[in-house]
N, C-alpha and C positions, 0 to 999 in steps of 0.2 A: 797572697802567695809568700812562701818562704823566700828569704834572700837567695838561697841556692837555686830555687826554681826560677826566680827572676833572672839570675845570671844565665841559667840554661836557655831561657827564652831569648835573651839578648844574643847568646852564642849562636843559636840556630839562625836568627836573623842575620848575624854577621857572616855565617857560613854561606847562606843563600845570597847575600849581597856580594861577597867576594867571589862567589861562583861565576859571576859574569866576567870578571877579570880572568879567571882560570879558563873559561870558555874561549876567550880571546887568545890566550896562550895556546890552547889546544888546537885552535883553528890554524895556527902557524905550522902545525905538524900533520894535520889530517884534513882532507876535503870535508866540508860541513856535513853531508849526509852520511858519510862513513863514520865520522866522529860521533854523530847522534846514534847510529846503529850500535857502535862499540860501547857507548855509554850505557845503553839499555842492556846489552849483553852482559857487561860486567856487573851491573846492578842486579840482574836476575840470577846469575850463576856465581857462586853456589847457593845464594839465598833461597832460591825456589825449592831446594831440597830440604830446607830447614824450617820453613814457615807452615808446612802442612798443606792440605788440599785447599782449593779455592772455596770460599764461604759465601759467594754470590754466584748467580747464574753466569754462564760463559758469555751470553750476549752482552752483558754489561762490561765484562772484562775486555772483550774484543772491541766494543764500541768506544770505551774510554781509551784503550790502547791505540786505536787508530786516530781518534780526535786529539788526544794529548801527545802521544808519542810520535806518530808519523806527521800529523799536520802541524801541531803547535811547535814542537821542538824542531821539526824539520825546517819550518819557515823561520823560526828564531835563529837557528844556526846559519842558514843561508843568508838571512838578512844581515847578521853580524859579519859574515864572511864578505858580504858585498859592501861593507863600509859603515854599518850602523855602529856607533860607539858603544862600548860596554856599559858605561854609566848611564847613558841615555836609554839604552835598552832596558836596564833594570827599572827605570822610571816609567817608560811608555807601557810596559807590560801591565802596570797597575790598572790600565783602562779595561782589563778583563772584568773588573767588577761591574762596569756599565754593561758590557756584553752579556754577562751572566744574568743580570736583572732583565735585560731585554729578552733573552731567550727563555727565561723562566716565565715571563709574561706571555710570550707567544705560545710556548709549549705546555706550560703547567698552569696557566691562568693565574699567576701570582701578580697582584697589582701592587706596585711599590707605593709606600706612603709619600706624602708631599715632601717631607724632609729628604727622603732618599732621592726623589726626582731633582730636588735642588742640588744635592750633592753630585748627582750624575752630570748636571749642567755645568757645574764648576769644574769637574774633572775633564769634561770635554773641552772646556775653555783652556785648561792646562795643556791638553793634547794639541790644540790649535796653536798655542804659543810655542810649544816644542817643535811643531812642524815648521813654523816660521823660522825659528832658530836653526833647525837642521837644513832647511832649504837655502839658508844663506851660507852654510858652511859644509854641507855634506849631501850625499845622494838621497833624494826623496823616495826613490824606488826601494831602497833598503829600509827606510823609515816605514813605508807602507807594508813591507813584508812583516815587520815586527808588530804592527797594528793588527795585521791579519792573524798573526800567531796568537795575539791576545783574544781575538774573536774565537779562534778554535779552542782556546783555553776555556772560554765561556761555555762552549758546547759541551766540553768534557765535564765542567762543573755541574751542568744540568743532568747529564747522564749519570754522574756519580750520586747526585741527589736522589735520582730514581732508584739506583742500586742500593743505597743506604747500607754500605758494608759495615759489619760489626767490628772488623779488625783492620785498621788502617794499613799496617805494615804488610799483612798478608795480601791485601788487595793491591797495594802498590807494586809488590814484588811480582805478582801474577800479571798485572797490567804491563810490567816491563818486559815480559816475554813476547808480547804481541808485536811491537814495532820492529823487532830485530830484522826479520826476513824482509818485510816490505821496504825498510830503509836501505838494507843491503842491495835489494833489487834496484831501487831507484838510484843508488850510488853507482852501481855497475852500468846502468843505462845512461845516466846523465853526466857522471864524473869520469867514467871509464875504468876498466879493470887495470890498465897500466898505471894510472894515477893512484888508484887504491893500493896496488902492490908496491909501488914506490914509497908511499907513505908508511906502509907496514914494515917494509924493509929498512927504512931509515929511522925507525922508532928508537928514541933515546930516553934518558931518565926524565927529561922535561916533559916529553909527550906522554910517557907512561904515568908520571905524577899527575898531570892534568886530567887524564882519563880516570885514574883512581879517585881523584877528588870529586869530580862531577858525579861519579857512579856511587861510591861508598860514602863520601862525606856529605854531599848535598842531597843525595837520594836516600840512602839507607839510614845514615845517622840522622839527617835533618828530619826526614819524614817520621822515623821512629821516635825521636825525642819530642817532636811536636805532638804526636799522638799520645805519648806518655803524659805530657802536660795536660792535654785535654781530658784525660781520664781522671785527673785529680783536681781540675779547676773548671769553672764555667767558661764556655767558649768566649763570652764577652770579656772575660778577664785576660785570656791568652791572646785574643785576636789583635789588640792594638800593637803588640810587639812586631807584627808583620809589617807595619808601616815604617819600621826601621830599615827594611830591606833596601829600598832605593837610596836611603841615606848612606848605608854601608857600600852599596854598589857605586854610587857616584863618587864618594870620597876615596874608595880604594882604587877606582879607575884613574882618578886624578893623581893619587899618590904613586901607584905602581906603573901606570901606562902613560902618565903625563897628559891625560885628557883635560883640556881646558873646560872650565865651568863658567859660561858666560852669564851676565845678569839675566838675560832672557831665559836661560835654562833654569836658573834658580827660581825665577818667577813661575815657570812651568811646573817646577817641583812643588812649590807651595800650593799652587792651584790644584794640581793633580792629587797630591797626598791629602790635602784638606778636603777635596771633593770626595775622594774615596772613603775618607773617614766618615763624612756625613752619610754617604750612601750605605756604608756598612753598619753604622751604629745608630742612625737617626730614625726613630719611628718604627712601627710594626707593619709589615706587609700583610696583605690579606688575599685570600683566594677570590677570584672573580665570581660574583654571584653569591657570596657567603657573608654572613654577619661578621663584622670585624672583631667581635668579642669571642666568637667561636671558630672562625675560619683559621686554618692552619697557615699562618704566614711564615715565611722563611727568609733568613738574611742572605744577602749576597756577599760574596767573599772579595777580599782584595788579593792582590798578590800576583808566585808566582815565579817549584820546583820547584814553582815551585820550583813541585815539585815537585818551585820550581822548580835547577834545575828546576821550580819554581816552582800554581797557587792552589790552595785547598781551602774550602770554606765549609764550616760545620756549625751545628747548633740548631736551635729551634726558636720560633718566634723571632725576636729581634736580636738573637745572639748570632754571632758569626765568628768563626776562626779562620784565619787566612794564612796562606803561605805563598810566597812569591819566589820567583827565581826558578832557574832551570832544574834545580834539584827537587822542586816540590811536585806533589802529585795533584790529583783532581780534588774536587770539592764535594762535600756531603752536607746537604742542608738540613738533615733531619735528626740524625742520631747524635747523642751527646758524647760519643766515645772518641771519634777520630777526627783528624784535621781536614787550604787552599787550597808557586808555582803554579 
């Protein structure tokens, strides 16, 4: 990769990592479900009028929109609002790689190689250490919500793999149109119209800035730049940069929010990131019942918006490209064009 391309990949990882801090700031201005709905609304409009018509079937757009936008981001924002620290959230979401592999095995018949299984075991050990650390200092219920968000991300990854969109940005923009109304309805039902109206009426520069960052910075810029890199480089070259997301997430949370990083949390980070790296890049998966030399194995992604906003996974064989964080979008495991979040 050219130095400028390396810098762009690091910048995207930094944008997605810092995104967790921005979400924390935004949650101080908006109820979580309303904030998530507004995030997708701002990401979709006016971009939806600029990217052209959808290039995959609507069933995939709706499926990914519900799994990624409503379930994953809804649970993530509610979990963080309930007390899950921003830095730890950026780390725990990496477990979506394990969920992606599990759902790909159950739904697509993809059997992970032994090295991947070892990586998943190490990553799960990291989640266990993180749970012990959080149980000693924070609400385990909020921790569980973020783990559930990672599981929903895994579902969206498998759906995107089936959709195999040829244009990452077009797909993500149209996916962003789906969660807006369901999230608004949930917000009105669970958070109440008076709370929503109060938040909108009190909107200031800080709240507007947080909203614009998660929508345009983490989603539109992050997803578009990641897809641009994957059109020019192998997925296995781009993907390792996604492992920087929790590094930026935890360090920025410590710097800007004063979140402590305990020795147990650092241990969890090493185990989880190392395990995800093994699960993402170690060995070649194979389809159940097919020869390992001819079966179409696909990699599992890390990350995480993604896209996040957090994760996208892409590539074929043992290649994977991942995105984490709220700004990232879903994952595509087959085509070499687009990106994880």
